[in-house]
Structure formats: C-alpha cells, structure tokens
N, C-alpha and C positions, 0 to 999 in steps of 0.2 A: 590466278596464275602461279604456278610453282616456281620456286627459285631453283635455278640450274646450278650444277657444280661449278660451271664457269663463273657464274655471278658470285658464288661464295668465294672462289679463289680471287676474283678481282676485288671484292670487298676486303678480303684478308690482306691483299697487297696494299690496299689503301690504308688499312690499319697499321701495317708494318712501316709504311712511309711516314705516318704520323708519329709512330714510336721513334723512328730513327731521327726525325726532326727534333724531338724533345730530349732524347737520350743518346748522346754521342758515344755509345759503347758498342761492343760486338755482341752483346747479349742483353736480353730483357726478361725479367721474371715478374709475373703479375697474376692477378686472378682472371678468371673467364669474364667476370663482370667488367674489369678494367679493360680487357681486350675489346669487348663489344662497345664500350663507351667511346673508343677511338674511331668507330665506324661512322664516318660522315655521311655515307650513303644510306645509313639506317637499314641495310640489308641483313646484317648478321644478327642472329639471336644466339643465346647461349647453347641451345640444342644444336644449332648449325655448327658452332665451333666444336662442340663435343663430337659431332659426326665427322668433322674434318680430322680431329685428333685421333678418332678411332680408325679412320681410313689410313692415316699416317702409321699408326701402330700396327695395322694389319699389312702394311707394305703396299697398299693400293696407291698411295700418293707418296712421293719421295720429297719430304720437306723437313728441314731441321727445326721442328717444333715438337715439343713433347709435354706430357703431363708430368708434374713433379709429385702429384698426389692431391687428393681432394679437389679443390677448385683452382689450384695453382698450375700455371703453364710456364714453360721455358721456351724462349724464342732466340735462336742464333741468327744474327743478321745476314749470314750467308744465304738466308732464305730468298733474298732478292735475286741471286743468280739462278736459283731453282725456279722461282715463279716467273722470272723474266723469260726463261727458256720455254716454259709451258704456255705462257700467254703471249 
C-alpha cells in the first residue's frame, strides 16, 4: 500500500505536535533524522520529508517549513494553522 499525501501531512502534524510539546518556542531547527524520529506513527521516512519539503519549495504545499541546507530544516510553529486548515 502506498502512503498518501494526506498520511504524510497527518504524520508531519504529529511530529510538529511532539516538537511543540518539547520545545516551547515559535520555531524549531533540526535534522531530517531528528524530524523523522519524532514520528510516533512510523509513517515518515527521510525521503518522504524531502518530498514534502520539495513540494513546499515548489509552491505546491503552503507550509512554513524549509530547508536550511544539507540535512537541516527549519519549522515555524505557525504550521499548525496551515495544517489545521488543510486537514
């Protein structure tokens, strides 16, 4: 069974909830590996997160998450408003 874009977004939302529970800030910076580690559903893989980031950079998905270079990503916790509206 293929993972759908909806499942990837739901898993990403779960990760963001975990991050916000641990870091009470408006932003988080970490590696792709760190991000996937927070996925309790075990849905996300690093290639899935890279695909999501590529979709964001191409303007296909509007989320405040971006690559800082290499394996590092930046997440603005405003992402909850964006994902909440989509899901």
